[in-house]
N, C-alpha and C positions, 0 to 999 in steps of 0.2 A: 307763293308769289314772290318774285324776285324783282328788285328795282335797282337800276345801275346807272353809272356814268359810262361814257364811251370807252372805258378802259378794260372792260371785262368780257370781251367776246369768247374768251376761253370757257366761261361758265356755260354760255349758250351752246358752244360746240360740244361740251361734255354732255349736255342735256339732249343732244340729238339733232341740233340745227345742222344742216348739210352745207358743204362748201358751195353748192349750187345756190342755196338760199342766201348765203352771205353775198355771193357775187350779184345775184338778182337785185339785192338791196342796194349795193354800192352803184349799180348801173341804173337804178330806178326804172326797170322795165315793167312790162305788164304783169310779170309773175311776182313782183315785189309786193309783200303784204301791205306796205305803206302806200302803194299806188304811186310811187315816185315823188311823194310830197316831202319826204324827210332828206336831211343831208346824208351823205354816205357815213357808214359805220354807226348809224342810229337805228339799230335793229330792234325788232319786237316779235313776239310770237304768242298768241293766245293759247295755242296747243301746248306750249312748253312753259306757261305761266311766267313769261318774261315780258315785263312791262316795257313799252317803247322807250328807248333812251331819249333823254332830254339834255341839251347842251347847257342849259342854265344851271350854274353850280349850286348843288346841295338841295334842289327842289325835290329830288326823289326821297329825301330822308323823312320829312313829315308824311309824304304819300305812303311810305312803307309802314309807318305807324297806323295810319288810317286803315290800310289793308289788313294789318295784323289785328287791329281792334275789331274789324269786321269778322275775321276768322274766329276771334274769341266769342263774339256775340252769337255766331252760328254754331258754336261748340264743335269746330273742326279740329281734327287731330293734325294740325299743321301750324307753320309759322311763316312770317315774312322775313326776307333778307334784303339788306340794302348795302351797297358799297359806295365809298366816297374817299377822297384824299384829305390830307391835313389841311389844305386850303379850304376845303368845304366846312371844316369846323369853325372857320372864322366868319361864316355866314349866320345870320340870325335864324335861318331855317334849322340848323343843327340844334341850337339851344331850345328852340320851341319843341322840336321833335323829341329831344331827351326828356323834357319835363312832361310832355304829352304821353309818352310811352311809360314813364315811371308812375304817373298818376293813374292811368288807366290799366296798368299792369298788363300791357299788350305783349303777345308772343312775337317779338321782333329781334332779329340779330343785326347789330350795326357793325359792319366791318370797315374800319378806317385804315387805309393804305398810307401810312405815315412815311413818305419817301424823302422827307427833309425839305422839299421845295414845292411852293405853289407858283409855278412857272419860274420866275427869277427871284421870288421872295423866300428866303429861308425861314425855317420855323422860329428862329431866334428873333425875327422881326414880326412874327405873327402873334406870339403869346409868351408869357413868362412862366406858365405852369409846367410841371414835369411831364411833358407829353400830353397825350389825348386821354389815356385811361382815367386819369384823376378827374377829368371833366365829367365823365359818366358817373363816377362815384359821387361827385358833388350833387348830382341830380337824383341820387338814389338808384342808379342802374348798376348792376353787377358788371364789373369790368375786369379785363385782363390784358396785359401786354405780351405779345408773342413775337419771336424772331420771324419776321415775314419772309425771310429768305430760306427758311427751313420748311420744305413742303410737308414733312411728317409732323412737325410741330403745329403747323396750320390746320392740317387734317384733324389732329387730335383735339385742338381747341374748338374748331367749328362743330365737330361731331358732338362734343360735350355741351357746347352752347345750344345746339338744337334740342338735345334732350331736356336741358333745363327750361328752354323757352316753351317747349310743347307740354312737358309734364307739370311744370310749375307755374305756367302762365306769367312769365316775367321777361322783361327786355334784357338783352345781354350786349355789351360793347367789347369788341375785339380790336385792340390797336396792334396792327401788323407793322412792326418797325422794319423798314427796308430802305432802298435808295434807288433814285432814278438815274441809271447810267446813261440813258439816251437823252436827246434833246426833248423839250416839251412838245415840239411840233416841227414840221419841215421849215417853218419860218423862224425857228428859234436856234441860236448858237449859244449853248449853255457855257461854253469856255469863256464867254465874255463876263460871267459873274461867279465862276467857281473854277478852281485849279484843275488842270487836266490830269495831274498825277492822283488827285483824289478820286476822279472818275475811274481811272485805270485800276486803282487799288480795289475799289468795290467790284469792278468788272472781273478781275482776276482772282480775288480772295473770297468774295462773298456771293458770287452769282448763283441763284437758286437752281437754275437748270443744270448747271455743272455739278453742283453739290448732290442733287438728286440722282443724276446720271451716274456719278461715281458710286453712290450707294447701291443702286440696282446692279451695276457692274460687279461690285464686290460680292454681291449675293448670287452672281452667275445668271442673272435674269436678262441681261442686255450685253451688247458688244458692239464694236465698231462696224461690223458687217451689217448687223441689224439696223444700226443707226443710218448708215449710208443707203440701205434699201428703203427705209421709211422716208428719208428726205427726198430721194428720187421719186417715190410713189406719190408723195404729197404734192410735190412740184408739178408732176404731170396732171394730177387731179385738179389742181388750182388753175393751171393754164387751160384745161379743157372746160372748166366751169366758167372762166372769164370769157372764153370765145363764145359759148352758148349764150351767156348773159348779154354780151356786146351785140349779138345778132338778133336778139329777141325784140319783139314788137314793144313800142313804148305805150304807156297808158294813154287813153284818149283824152282830148282836151276837156270834155265834160266831167271827167273825174275831179277837176278842180273845184266843182260846185256841189259835189255829192258828200254824203256821210256826215253832214253837220245838222241839217234839218230833215225831219221826216218828210215834210212837204216843202220843197224849195220855194222860198218867197219870191215875189215878183221882181225885186230889185236885183236878186242874183240871176234870175232868168234873163233880165235885161242885159246884165254884164256878160253873161255867157253868149248871148246873141251878138253883142257888140264885138266881143273878142273874135268870134268866128268870122264875122264880116271883115274885121281888120286883117285877119290872117289870109282870107281870100283875096283882099285887095293888095296885100303886100307879101306874097308867098315867099319871096327871097329873103325876107327878114325873120323867117321862123323855120325851125327844123322841119325838114320834109318827111321825117320818119314818125312824126306824131300824128296819129289819126284825128281828124276833125269830126 
């Protein structure tokens, strides 16, 4: 079971989530597994053991421990994994989860993406400890700090962590030290609170994609021609998936009232009836492509 923030779609892609499934979720169409109820990039997949993303900071961390404890009680040969940022460790959920995992000896891997910034708040304004790894150690959780911009180092650390979590039934914390070269979001201008030359240094000298690409090129496994072909192919696939998702039918209005109660209570039935009556009276005020 994997539990994430909105920053890890790459894990879901690696597990087999298709570009079409990504596009369906972003457009909230009828093929979206969340039936259009979630915000974009809040993916989820029962088939791929990918718990639906929540925007609320750090809430996935104690959930992951609960999932791991369940795996332990069921004697499953598996573990739970959760991802979060350095800002998430400033939430109470992180500390509760660390203690919960340590006491129950649950097989869970905590992967903290320490990129130095919680939106505009630097780690120096968040805590005085030496990073995140020492926090795990304080709770009795085996912890390690890794160069988060080194793909091979991360692979090695996560692989070893999984072996320990599953075989020894213990929690593991991995602090991936990295840097956020982009803005937090489209509404953020990070040059307002950090120097542009700092961003550029990390982009040019420590970019993990560039470093990994150079390594596979040195080994003769990759080249500029293959890179160009892949980028062109992926772009075509993405545009095609977006076009299909955009044209797909939207979920019906009654989906707003399902999947909560086994038998829908009378007050929700009344709300559904009133909503449909309102849409019929004011059709111009509602999307025409949503089935009633």
